[in-house]
N, C-alpha and C positions, 0 to 999 in steps of 0.2 A: 503493500500501501504505501503512498504517496504520502509525503509529511512535509511541513512546514519547518526550514531552518532557519535560525536567525544567529551570526556567527557575529561578533563583534568584539572591538578593542578599541584602545584610544589610536589617536595619530599616529602615521609612521609607523603601522605594526605588517602592512604588505598587503590592506586587505584587498585592495584594487588589483596587484599582482593573480593574488589568489582565485579573485572574480575570472580573470584571462586563463588563467589554467585552468580551472575548473572546466571552461568552456572551451580551452582547445582539447581537452579530454574527451567531452563528449564529440564534438566534432571529429575528433581522429578515429573513434570508431563507427565512424556514417552516422552518429545520430546529429539531433536537430535542438541547439540549446537557442531559448529565446533572452538577448537582454535587453535591462531596462537600467536608466540613471535617474536621478533626480536631474530635474529641468532648471531646479539652482544652481548646481556647478559648472562657475562656468571659468573656471581658474583657468582652462586653457582655449579661452576666446572662440569655445566651438559648445555650443550644444547637442546632448545626445553622443558625447566623447567619455569612455570610461579611460583614463591614462594612470600611469604610473608614475612615481617618481624616477625608476629606472628607465622610462622611455618609451615602454609597452604600450600600445594605445591600439584601440577599437571602437566601432560603432554602435551604440543601443539607442533603445526610445528612450526619450525623454518623459518621463510622468511630470505633467503641470497639476495643477491642485484637483481638477475638475476630469481628469481621465479617470474612466472606468478598467482599471486592467486587466480587470476581467473578461470584457466586451475586446478586448485589443489581443489577449490570448486566445478566447474559442476561435478570433476571426483567424490567425495565425495558424493555430491548430486546424481547422477544417481545412483551410488551404493547403499547408504542407506538412501536418505532425508537428508536435512539440514535444520533446523528450526531458524537456528541464526549464524552467525558467530559474535566472541569475538577475538581483539588484545589487548593483552599491549606491552607496550613499543611501541608503531605507531610513535614516533619521529621519532625514527630511519628509519622509511618506506623511500620510495625514489617517486619521482613524481609518474612515473607510476604505481606503487603499488596502489596509491590512486587513481588513474583512474581505476584500475581494479578493486578495491573495486565499485566505482561508476556503474560497468557494474554488481558486483553484484546485485547489489539493483536493479538497475535498469533493468537488462533481468533476471533474476532471480527469480525474488521477493523476496530476501532474506534480511531482516535485518541485518546491518552491525552495531555493537558497537566497537568505536579505543577510547581506555584510552591510556592517555601518557602526558607526559608533553609537557608546552604552548613554555616554553625560555629554551637557556642554561645557564650555569652559569654568561656570557654576556651580559644575555637580548635579544639574538637575536635570532630568531626562528629558530627553526628545519623545515627541510625543509617539512620531512610526518606532519608535524605542519599547516608549511606555508600552504599547499593544503587541508589540510582539513578544515583550517579556511576556505580555498576559496571555496570548496565541499559541505563540508557536509549538510546535512539538518537540522540536529540540534545542539546545541553549550551548550554545560553544563559546567558551573565551580566544580568541588570535593574541598572544601575548608580547609583549614589546617593554623595553625597558627605558626608565630615568638615565638622566648622562650618570648617577651615582652608580649605575649599574642592577640597583634594586628594580622590583616590577613598578613600571609605569600601572598608574589608575589612573590621571587627569587627565584634559585636554588642556593647558595652559595658556590662555590669550596671551599675547607678549607687544604691547606698543614701546615704543624706543627704550627698549632691553629690560622693560619691567614685568612682573605677570600683573595685569589687572583684574578684579573681581568686579566689575556691572560694565553695561554695555548691555546692547542688544545681542537675543541669544544668537539668531544666523547672523553670520561674517563671515563670509567666505575668504579662506587665503590658505596660503600653504610653510612651508618653511618658515617662513620669514614672520608668519603669525603666530602659530603656536606649536607648543612645545611639548610632547608626555612627558608628565615629571609624576614620582612618586607620590605617597600622601603629605611626605613629611614636610619636601622642598616645594610642593605646591602651598602648604600652609605660612611657610618661612617666605613662599616668593622668591625662591633663589634659583635662578638659571644660569647654565655657564654660557658664554656669548658662541652663535651659531657659528658651525666651521664648513666649507665646503668641503666636499669627499675626498679623502688625501687618495695617493697611489697605492695601488694593490701592492702587501707587504712580499709577494716573490717579485714582482718588479722592480721593488727598492732595493731586495735582496742583491739582486742580479746588476743592476748600477753601481752598487757596492762595490761587487767583486772585479767589476770591467778595471 
């Protein structure tokens, strides 16, 4: 039987990579995954794009507030057959979207995998995440770490190098705007300056030995 999955994490845990990996695995076996993402995610200047920090990118259907996801999936399923529904940035979905996803699972027998954040920068649940915690069949955490090495629990919003605790819930941004922190360093507002990714250690070693 199909199930509704919610896989959540803080920012920077590789959710969008996981989304694309799961979709690729379905396609490699000749099956048809249908991908969605929130229309609010405009970090890459394109609507309907799932993109990861390591450069992987693919198209997805953008979910607007008034979209009926069940009707969209049903149409695609009638035309082509849909083997799985995969959704990125599901924290931005509305309650009715989550209910529609349960209908996809229960009425169409299509598994649905949702990926998103658990909570905002104030540690308050997003609407989509709240209803996924309430209605999902399986809930799994994708873990990442704070700069100190401990498990990251929070999405700290950064402004002028400082953690901020007030503001609008939704502000789309990447590494320059958010950083995953453990609870202790979130409460202390303690961050380290953002660093560009360094060279691979093997490359550095080979250069050293030349």
